[in-house]
C-alpha positions in Angstrom: 0.0 0.0 0.0 1.4 3.4 -0.9 2.9 5.4 2.1 0.6 8.3 1.4 -2.5 6.1 2.0 -1.0 4.7 5.1 -0.2 8.2 6.5 -4.0 9.0 6.4 -3.3 12.6 5.4 -6.2 14.7 4.0 -4.9 15.5 0.6 -6.0 18.7 -1.2 -7.1 18.9 -4.8 -3.6 19.8 -6.1 -1.9 16.8 -4.5 -4.7 14.4 -5.6 -4.3 15.8 -9.2 -0.5 15.3 -9.1 -0.8 11.8 -7.8 -3.5 10.8 -10.3 -1.7 12.2 -13.3 1.4 10.4 -12.3 -0.4 7.1 -12.5 -1.9 7.6 -16.0 -0.5 5.6 -18.9 1.3 7.1 -21.9 -1.8 7.3 -24.1 -3.1 10.0 -21.7 0.0 12.2 -22.3 -1.8 15.1 -24.0 -4.5 15.2 -21.3 -1.7 15.1 -18.6 0.0 18.0 -20.3 -3.2 20.0 -20.6 -4.1 19.5 -17.0 -0.6 20.1 -15.8 -0.6 23.6 -17.3 -3.4 24.8 -15.0 -3.9 22.1 -12.4 -3.6 24.6 -9.5 -6.8 26.2 -10.4 -8.9 23.1 -11.3 -10.9 21.4 -8.6 -10.2 17.6 -8.5 -13.8 16.8 -9.6 -13.2 18.8 -12.8 -10.0 17.0 -13.4 -11.9 13.7 -13.1 -14.5 14.9 -15.5 -11.8 15.9 -18.0 -10.3 12.4 -17.7 -13.6 10.7 -18.3 -14.3 12.9 -21.3 -10.9 12.3 -22.8 -11.1 8.6 -22.4 -14.6 8.5 -24.0 -13.5 10.8 -26.9 -10.4 8.7 -27.6 -12.1 5.3 -27.1 -9.6 4.5 -24.4 -12.2 2.6 -22.4 -12.2 -0.2 -24.9 -8.5 -0.3 -25.5 -7.2 -3.3 -23.5 -3.6 -2.1 -23.6 -4.4 1.3 -22.1 -5.8 0.5 -18.7 -5.7 3.0 -15.9 -3.7 1.5 -13.0 -5.9 0.2 -10.2 -4.3 2.5 -7.7 -5.3 5.6 -9.8 -8.8 4.3 -10.4 -9.3 3.5 -6.7 -7.8 6.8 -5.6 -9.8 9.0 -8.0 -13.1 7.3 -7.4 -12.7 7.0 -3.6 -15.7 9.3 -3.0 -18.1 6.9 -4.8 -18.1 3.4 -3.3 -19.8 1.9 -6.5 -17.2 2.1 -9.3 -17.7 1.0 -12.8 -14.8 -0.7 -14.5 -14.0 1.1 -17.8 -13.1 -2.2 -19.5 -15.8 -4.7 -18.5 -18.4 -2.2 -17.4 -19.0 -4.1 -14.1 -19.6 -2.3 -10.9 -17.6 -3.0 -7.7 -17.3 -1.5 -4.3 -14.3 0.5 -3.0 -13.5 1.8 0.4 -13.2 5.6 0.7 -10.9 5.1 3.8 -8.2 2.7 2.6 -8.9 2.9 -1.2 -9.1 -0.9 -1.5 -11.8 -2.7 -3.5 -14.2 -5.3 -2.1 -15.6 -3.4 0.8 -16.8 0.0 2.0 -15.7 2.3 4.8 -18.4 0.9 7.1 -16.7 -2.5 7.2 -13.1 -1.5 6.6 -10.7 -3.6 8.8 -8.1 -0.8 8.7 -10.6 1.7 10.2 -12.5 -0.9 12.3 -9.9 -3.5 13.4 -12.4 -5.0 15.8 -14.5 -6.2 12.8 -11.6 -8.3 11.6 -11.8 -12.1 12.1 -8.9 -13.6 14.2 -5.9 -14.4 12.1 -5.0 -18.0 11.5 -1.6 -19.4 12.7 -0.3 -19.9 9.1 1.8 -17.0 7.8 1.1 -15.4 4.5 3.6 -14.7 1.8 1.8 -11.5 0.9 3.1 -9.6 4.0 5.1 -6.9 2.1 4.7 -5.2 -1.2 6.4 -2.1 -2.4 5.2 0.5 -4.8 7.5 2.8 -6.7 6.0 6.1 -7.6 7.7 8.5 -10.0 7.6 12.1 -8.9 9.3 15.0 -10.4 11.6 17.0 -8.2 9.0 19.8 -8.3 6.3 17.4 -7.1 8.4 16.2 -4.2 9.3 19.7 -3.2 5.6 20.7 -3.2 4.6 17.6 -1.2 7.4 18.2 1.3 6.4 21.8 1.7 2.7 21.1 2.0 3.2 18.0 4.3 6.5 18.3 6.1 5.9 15.1 8.1 5.4 13.0 5.0 8.5 10.9 4.0 8.3 9.8 0.3 
């Protein structure tokens, strides 16, 4: 899980936009450039609308090679627990607290540890995963200035 999610910081629209744009694949390059030019003045909801419109206009929803990474999708749609997959058009639930799919904030084990079933004795091989995020020096400086306690 990304460190930013684990830190439980309330992110403003500029930071959300930076993080989302960083996760988009190459075929969203022109949209990324367009939004990057004036992202400081755009509310995050407008950025999402532009992303949806761009994908629809360029038929990127049907292109199997150009999927939006799961983290970006989960992050951008965190305010709506019912998310529609752009590829298969199926709906699924996502937690607005931890940004994971399959549950909502009401039954999130991270937020409500008492709702978790007791762990079994066997250990899991999925105990640690790392996620490399590419930030520009400017992004890192902005994030460090905005959130001095955050260590990327």
